[in-house]
Chimera marker file (.cmm) of the C-alpha trace (Angstrom):
<marker_set name="trace">
<marker id="1" x="0.000" y="0.000" z="0.000" r="1" g="1" b="0" radius="0.5"/>
<marker id="2" x="2.804" y="2.448" z="0.816" r="1" g="1" b="0" radius="0.5"/>
<marker id="3" x="4.401" y="1.918" z="-2.606" r="1" g="1" b="0" radius="0.5"/>
<marker id="4" x="1.134" y="2.836" z="-4.342" r="1" g="1" b="0" radius="0.5"/>
<marker id="5" x="0.806" y="5.935" z="-2.154" r="1" g="1" b="0" radius="0.5"/>
<marker id="6" x="4.374" y="6.979" z="-2.967" r="1" g="1" b="0" radius="0.5"/>
<marker id="7" x="3.876" y="6.571" z="-6.725" r="1" g="1" b="0" radius="0.5"/>
<marker id="8" x="0.614" y="8.508" z="-6.574" r="1" g="1" b="0" radius="0.5"/>
<marker id="9" x="2.283" y="11.286" z="-4.569" r="1" g="1" b="0" radius="0.5"/>
<marker id="10" x="5.136" y="11.565" z="-7.094" r="1" g="1" b="0" radius="0.5"/>
<marker id="11" x="2.724" y="11.667" z="-10.044" r="1" g="1" b="0" radius="0.5"/>
<marker id="12" x="0.648" y="14.431" z="-8.430" r="1" g="1" b="0" radius="0.5"/>
<marker id="13" x="3.827" y="16.401" z="-7.727" r="1" g="1" b="0" radius="0.5"/>
<marker id="14" x="4.960" y="16.101" z="-11.341" r="1" g="1" b="0" radius="0.5"/>
<marker id="15" x="1.562" y="17.227" z="-12.607" r="1" g="1" b="0" radius="0.5"/>
<marker id="16" x="1.533" y="20.260" z="-10.311" r="1" g="1" b="0" radius="0.5"/>
<marker id="17" x="5.051" y="21.306" z="-11.315" r="1" g="1" b="0" radius="0.5"/>
<marker id="18" x="4.124" y="21.041" z="-14.999" r="1" g="1" b="0" radius="0.5"/>
<marker id="19" x="1.062" y="23.225" z="-14.533" r="1" g="1" b="0" radius="0.5"/>
<marker id="20" x="2.945" y="25.852" z="-12.515" r="1" g="1" b="0" radius="0.5"/>
<marker id="21" x="5.934" y="25.941" z="-14.885" r="1" g="1" b="0" radius="0.5"/>
<marker id="22" x="4.091" y="27.221" z="-17.948" r="1" g="1" b="0" radius="0.5"/>
<marker id="23" x="6.473" y="29.440" z="-19.925" r="1" g="1" b="0" radius="0.5"/>
<marker id="24" x="5.707" y="33.029" z="-20.797" r="1" g="1" b="0" radius="0.5"/>
<marker id="25" x="4.405" y="33.441" z="-24.316" r="1" g="1" b="0" radius="0.5"/>
<marker id="26" x="5.331" y="36.179" z="-26.756" r="1" g="1" b="0" radius="0.5"/>
<marker id="27" x="3.286" y="39.083" z="-28.017" r="1" g="1" b="0" radius="0.5"/>
<marker id="28" x="-0.206" y="38.101" z="-29.250" r="1" g="1" b="0" radius="0.5"/>
<marker id="29" x="0.313" y="34.520" z="-28.018" r="1" g="1" b="0" radius="0.5"/>
<marker id="30" x="-1.364" y="32.378" z="-25.368" r="1" g="1" b="0" radius="0.5"/>
<marker id="31" x="-0.324" y="29.125" z="-23.681" r="1" g="1" b="0" radius="0.5"/>
<marker id="32" x="-2.288" y="26.164" z="-24.993" r="1" g="1" b="0" radius="0.5"/>
<marker id="33" x="-2.090" y="22.665" z="-23.533" r="1" g="1" b="0" radius="0.5"/>
<marker id="34" x="-3.786" y="21.165" z="-26.606" r="1" g="1" b="0" radius="0.5"/>
<marker id="35" x="-3.350" y="23.418" z="-29.611" r="1" g="1" b="0" radius="0.5"/>
<marker id="36" x="-3.466" y="22.706" z="-33.316" r="1" g="1" b="0" radius="0.5"/>
<marker id="37" x="-0.563" y="21.029" z="-35.082" r="1" g="1" b="0" radius="0.5"/>
<marker id="38" x="-1.367" y="23.245" z="-38.088" r="1" g="1" b="0" radius="0.5"/>
<marker id="39" x="-1.732" y="26.820" z="-36.813" r="1" g="1" b="0" radius="0.5"/>
<marker id="40" x="-2.876" y="29.432" z="-39.326" r="1" g="1" b="0" radius="0.5"/>
<marker id="41" x="-0.055" y="31.416" z="-40.900" r="1" g="1" b="0" radius="0.5"/>
<marker id="42" x="0.465" y="34.094" z="-43.516" r="1" g="1" b="0" radius="0.5"/>
<marker id="43" x="1.350" y="31.377" z="-46.037" r="1" g="1" b="0" radius="0.5"/>
<marker id="44" x="-1.375" y="28.829" z="-45.300" r="1" g="1" b="0" radius="0.5"/>
<marker id="45" x="-5.134" y="29.070" z="-44.811" r="1" g="1" b="0" radius="0.5"/>
<marker id="46" x="-6.691" y="28.221" z="-41.463" r="1" g="1" b="0" radius="0.5"/>
<marker id="47" x="-9.163" y="25.786" z="-43.016" r="1" g="1" b="0" radius="0.5"/>
<marker id="48" x="-6.670" y="23.294" z="-44.462" r="1" g="1" b="0" radius="0.5"/>
<marker id="49" x="-6.854" y="19.617" z="-43.537" r="1" g="1" b="0" radius="0.5"/>
<marker id="50" x="-4.846" y="18.896" z="-40.393" r="1" g="1" b="0" radius="0.5"/>
<marker id="51" x="-4.217" y="16.082" z="-37.922" r="1" g="1" b="0" radius="0.5"/>
<marker id="52" x="-6.071" y="16.041" z="-34.611" r="1" g="1" b="0" radius="0.5"/>
<marker id="53" x="-2.955" y="15.737" z="-32.449" r="1" g="1" b="0" radius="0.5"/>
<marker id="54" x="-2.441" y="18.127" z="-29.528" r="1" g="1" b="0" radius="0.5"/>
<marker id="55" x="0.543" y="20.456" z="-29.534" r="1" g="1" b="0" radius="0.5"/>
<marker id="56" x="1.555" y="21.904" z="-26.174" r="1" g="1" b="0" radius="0.5"/>
<marker id="57" x="2.995" y="25.405" z="-26.169" r="1" g="1" b="0" radius="0.5"/>
<marker id="58" x="2.417" y="29.015" z="-27.130" r="1" g="1" b="0" radius="0.5"/>
<marker id="59" x="0.072" y="29.687" z="-30.020" r="1" g="1" b="0" radius="0.5"/>
<marker id="60" x="-1.326" y="32.810" z="-31.639" r="1" g="1" b="0" radius="0.5"/>
<marker id="61" x="-4.352" y="34.449" z="-30.076" r="1" g="1" b="0" radius="0.5"/>
<marker id="62" x="-7.613" y="34.216" z="-31.976" r="1" g="1" b="0" radius="0.5"/>
<marker id="63" x="-7.516" y="36.500" z="-35.009" r="1" g="1" b="0" radius="0.5"/>
<marker id="64" x="-3.721" y="36.373" z="-35.390" r="1" g="1" b="0" radius="0.5"/>
<marker id="65" x="-1.510" y="34.273" z="-37.668" r="1" g="1" b="0" radius="0.5"/>
<marker id="66" x="2.167" y="33.307" z="-37.771" r="1" g="1" b="0" radius="0.5"/>
<marker id="67" x="4.406" y="35.306" z="-40.086" r="1" g="1" b="0" radius="0.5"/>
<marker id="68" x="7.640" y="34.046" z="-41.664" r="1" g="1" b="0" radius="0.5"/>
<marker id="69" x="9.586" y="35.078" z="-38.529" r="1" g="1" b="0" radius="0.5"/>
<marker id="70" x="7.376" y="32.987" z="-36.244" r="1" g="1" b="0" radius="0.5"/>
<marker id="71" x="5.655" y="36.041" z="-34.736" r="1" g="1" b="0" radius="0.5"/>
<marker id="72" x="1.896" y="36.332" z="-34.307" r="1" g="1" b="0" radius="0.5"/>
<marker id="73" x="0.566" y="39.212" z="-36.381" r="1" g="1" b="0" radius="0.5"/>
<marker id="74" x="-2.799" y="40.413" z="-37.631" r="1" g="1" b="0" radius="0.5"/>
<marker id="75" x="-3.470" y="39.005" z="-41.133" r="1" g="1" b="0" radius="0.5"/>
<marker id="76" x="-3.365" y="42.557" z="-42.528" r="1" g="1" b="0" radius="0.5"/>
<marker id="77" x="0.350" y="42.668" z="-41.575" r="1" g="1" b="0" radius="0.5"/>
<marker id="78" x="1.321" y="39.609" z="-43.632" r="1" g="1" b="0" radius="0.5"/>
<link id1="1" id2="2" r="1" g="1" b="0" radius="0.2"/>
<link id1="2" id2="3" r="1" g="1" b="0" radius="0.2"/>
<link id1="3" id2="4" r="1" g="1" b="0" radius="0.2"/>
<link id1="4" id2="5" r="1" g="1" b="0" radius="0.2"/>
<link id1="5" id2="6" r="1" g="1" b="0" radius="0.2"/>
<link id1="6" id2="7" r="1" g="1" b="0" radius="0.2"/>
<link id1="7" id2="8" r="1" g="1" b="0" radius="0.2"/>
<link id1="8" id2="9" r="1" g="1" b="0" radius="0.2"/>
<link id1="9" id2="10" r="1" g="1" b="0" radius="0.2"/>
<link id1="10" id2="11" r="1" g="1" b="0" radius="0.2"/>
<link id1="11" id2="12" r="1" g="1" b="0" radius="0.2"/>
<link id1="12" id2="13" r="1" g="1" b="0" radius="0.2"/>
<link id1="13" id2="14" r="1" g="1" b="0" radius="0.2"/>
<link id1="14" id2="15" r="1" g="1" b="0" radius="0.2"/>
<link id1="15" id2="16" r="1" g="1" b="0" radius="0.2"/>
<link id1="16" id2="17" r="1" g="1" b="0" radius="0.2"/>
<link id1="17" id2="18" r="1" g="1" b="0" radius="0.2"/>
<link id1="18" id2="19" r="1" g="1" b="0" radius="0.2"/>
<link id1="19" id2="20" r="1" g="1" b="0" radius="0.2"/>
<link id1="20" id2="21" r="1" g="1" b="0" radius="0.2"/>
<link id1="21" id2="22" r="1" g="1" b="0" radius="0.2"/>
<link id1="22" id2="23" r="1" g="1" b="0" radius="0.2"/>
<link id1="23" id2="24" r="1" g="1" b="0" radius="0.2"/>
<link id1="24" id2="25" r="1" g="1" b="0" radius="0.2"/>
<link id1="25" id2="26" r="1" g="1" b="0" radius="0.2"/>
<link id1="26" id2="27" r="1" g="1" b="0" radius="0.2"/>
<link id1="27" id2="28" r="1" g="1" b="0" radius="0.2"/>
<link id1="28" id2="29" r="1" g="1" b="0" radius="0.2"/>
<link id1="29" id2="30" r="1" g="1" b="0" radius="0.2"/>
<link id1="30" id2="31" r="1" g="1" b="0" radius="0.2"/>
<link id1="31" id2="32" r="1" g="1" b="0" radius="0.2"/>
<link id1="32" id2="33" r="1" g="1" b="0" radius="0.2"/>
<link id1="33" id2="34" r="1" g="1" b="0" radius="0.2"/>
<link id1="34" id2="35" r="1" g="1" b="0" radius="0.2"/>
<link id1="35" id2="36" r="1" g="1" b="0" radius="0.2"/>
<link id1="36" id2="37" r="1" g="1" b="0" radius="0.2"/>
<link id1="37" id2="38" r="1" g="1" b="0" radius="0.2"/>
<link id1="38" id2="39" r="1" g="1" b="0" radius="0.2"/>
<link id1="39" id2="40" r="1" g="1" b="0" radius="0.2"/>
<link id1="40" id2="41" r="1" g="1" b="0" radius="0.2"/>
<link id1="41" id2="42" r="1" g="1" b="0" radius="0.2"/>
<link id1="42" id2="43" r="1" g="1" b="0" radius="0.2"/>
<link id1="43" id2="44" r="1" g="1" b="0" radius="0.2"/>
<link id1="44" id2="45" r="1" g="1" b="0" radius="0.2"/>
<link id1="45" id2="46" r="1" g="1" b="0" radius="0.2"/>
<link id1="46" id2="47" r="1" g="1" b="0" radius="0.2"/>
<link id1="47" id2="48" r="1" g="1" b="0" radius="0.2"/>
<link id1="48" id2="49" r="1" g="1" b="0" radius="0.2"/>
<link id1="49" id2="50" r="1" g="1" b="0" radius="0.2"/>
<link id1="50" id2="51" r="1" g="1" b="0" radius="0.2"/>
<link id1="51" id2="52" r="1" g="1" b="0" radius="0.2"/>
<link id1="52" id2="53" r="1" g="1" b="0" radius="0.2"/>
<link id1="53" id2="54" r="1" g="1" b="0" radius="0.2"/>
<link id1="54" id2="55" r="1" g="1" b="0" radius="0.2"/>
<link id1="55" id2="56" r="1" g="1" b="0" radius="0.2"/>
<link id1="56" id2="57" r="1" g="1" b="0" radius="0.2"/>
<link id1="57" id2="58" r="1" g="1" b="0" radius="0.2"/>
<link id1="58" id2="59" r="1" g="1" b="0" radius="0.2"/>
<link id1="59" id2="60" r="1" g="1" b="0" radius="0.2"/>
<link id1="60" id2="61" r="1" g="1" b="0" radius="0.2"/>
<link id1="61" id2="62" r="1" g="1" b="0" radius="0.2"/>
<link id1="62" id2="63" r="1" g="1" b="0" radius="0.2"/>
<link id1="63" id2="64" r="1" g="1" b="0" radius="0.2"/>
<link id1="64" id2="65" r="1" g="1" b="0" radius="0.2"/>
<link id1="65" id2="66" r="1" g="1" b="0" radius="0.2"/>
<link id1="66" id2="67" r="1" g="1" b="0" radius="0.2"/>
<link id1="67" id2="68" r="1" g="1" b="0" radius="0.2"/>
<link id1="68" id2="69" r="1" g="1" b="0" radius="0.2"/>
<link id1="69" id2="70" r="1" g="1" b="0" radius="0.2"/>
<link id1="70" id2="71" r="1" g="1" b="0" radius="0.2"/>
<link id1="71" id2="72" r="1" g="1" b="0" radius="0.2"/>
<link id1="72" id2="73" r="1" g="1" b="0" radius="0.2"/>
<link id1="73" id2="74" r="1" g="1" b="0" radius="0.2"/>
<link id1="74" id2="75" r="1" g="1" b="0" radius="0.2"/>
<link id1="75" id2="76" r="1" g="1" b="0" radius="0.2"/>
<link id1="76" id2="77" r="1" g="1" b="0" radius="0.2"/>
<link id1="77" id2="78" r="1" g="1" b="0" radius="0.2"/>
</marker_set>
């Protein structure tokens, strides 16, 4: 029983540290624990066919797209 308790305690600790350690995102970006693998960009439409896998990390806010430098900009700035 104590081994199960220890493993459970360690797993909860790892989960908490992952949640707390979210990195700071850049301008016009938000942290997303399950974002698109095919984010909209200046060079590709947002309605293209994409996989359903989750990508963890910073992604552009709604209404913004990635430019060629990897920055999130308004589509009018592409």
